[in-house]
N, C-alpha and C positions, 0 to 999 in steps of 0.2 A: 256754516261757519260765520264766525263775526263779521267777515268782510260781506256777505250777502245782506246781513241785517243793516249794516252802514248804508250800502248802496241803496236799499228800499227805502230806508229813512230820507235819504237825499232827494229821492224822488218825489216823496211825499211833500217835503219842504218845497221843492220847486213848482209843484202843482198848486200848492196853496199860495205861494207868492204871486202866482198870476191871478188870484183871486181878489187881490187887495190893490187899491188905488191909494196912494199917498201923494198929496199935492196942496199948495204949489212947493216944489222942492227945487231951489231954496225957497224959504219962507220968510216974511218980515213980522208974521203975527200969528194968524190962525192957520193951523195945518188941519186939512181934511183928511180923516181915515175912513175909507170906505171898504167893506168887504162882509161876508155873510157870518153872523153869529160871533160878533166880538164879545168876550167875556171879561178881559183884562188887557189893560194898556199900561206899558211901563216905558218910562224914558231914561236913559242913561247918558252922562257927559262922557267926554273923552278919557276921563279918569276912572271910569266906572261907577260914579257916584249915581244913586237914583234921584233923578228930578221929578217924576210923576210915578204915581202908583194908583191907579184908578180900576176899581172893580166894577162890572158892568154885567147886564143880563141880556145877553145875545142881542147887542145892538147891531144894526147894519151901517150906521154913520156915527163917527165921533168927530167933534170939532175940538182940538187942542190948543189953548192959548199959549203961545210961546213969547209973548211980551217980555216977560221978566227973565227969560234966558239971554246969557252973553252970547256975542256972536261965536259960532263955531260949529264942529260936527257933533252930532248926537245920534244914538242908537234908539231907535223904536222897537219896541217888542210887543207883539199883538198876540194874545192867546185866544183859541177858540176850541170847541170840542175835537176838532180834527188835528191840533197841535199848535206849536209855536212858529211864528214868523217873524223874522228880523229885518229891518230896513235903516239904512242910515239916511238921515235928512241933515240939512244945513240951515242954520239960522242965521241971517245976515244982521 
């Protein structure tokens, strides 16, 4: 049934989340994103507007320059072949 599918999807997201490091958080400038096989990185502001949309080829480390961002909370979306991981970060 659909409930089992959702449960399994949540397990996958949690396991993948542990594979990524996003630091420093909060950040003043450069945000480091580390993890296996990063293919696509997107950043959304609190209103859901796209701030960044970066296509990559299986990177294990990405440096994201947030100097032009206003202070606030942002959503980082990381896509790999295993799925999509989301994390909040704060720009000071």
